[in-house]
C-alpha positions, 0 to 999 in steps of 0.5 A: 521523416521530416525535421521538425519530427524529428527534433520532436521526438528527440525532444520527447526521447530526451525529457522522458530520459532525465525524469525519475523513475518514480515519477511515472511509476504507481506507488506498490506494496514494499513490505507489511506485519503482517507479513503477506501470505504470512499464518500467525499465531498472535493475532495483530493489534495493528496493521502495518504496510509499507509503499514502494514511496512516500504515501498521502494519508490524507487520500489513502486508505487500509482496510482489515476485513474478516472471512466474512467480509466484515470490517474489523478494523478500527478505521484509523489509517494514520501515516507511521510516524517514522516513515512516510512510506507507511500506513498503520491501522488499529485493530479494537477487537481480538481477532480469531483464527481464519483468514484475514484481507487488507485492502489498501488503496494509496495516493501519493504526494504527486498524485499516482494512485494504486490499489491491491490487496493481501491476505495472513491468516491467524492459528491460535496454538494452544 
């Protein structure tokens, strides 16, 4: 290997080694309320989703759809006032028994983007 190539390779390896891992990673889903894949007996009035790192809510969104793909949220995604890693969206009307899908798209302040979805089910007990 040429000395110049060896030096350049060593420098790049050193730079990558000292960069924070979070700077290289995409934001990922950490947890949610209702919980991912859960079955709840009481319909939620809001859905809260937290991510692995801070998100920029100006460039991030949540959406809640029913089993037929109809949007059932208030289209008011906002940041959790207590945690910059969290987003909240409200639900205007009572949800009924069935499966619901939460679709998320987030961007971090550093510009990293990711998206995904998860389900929860409502099963109201009489």
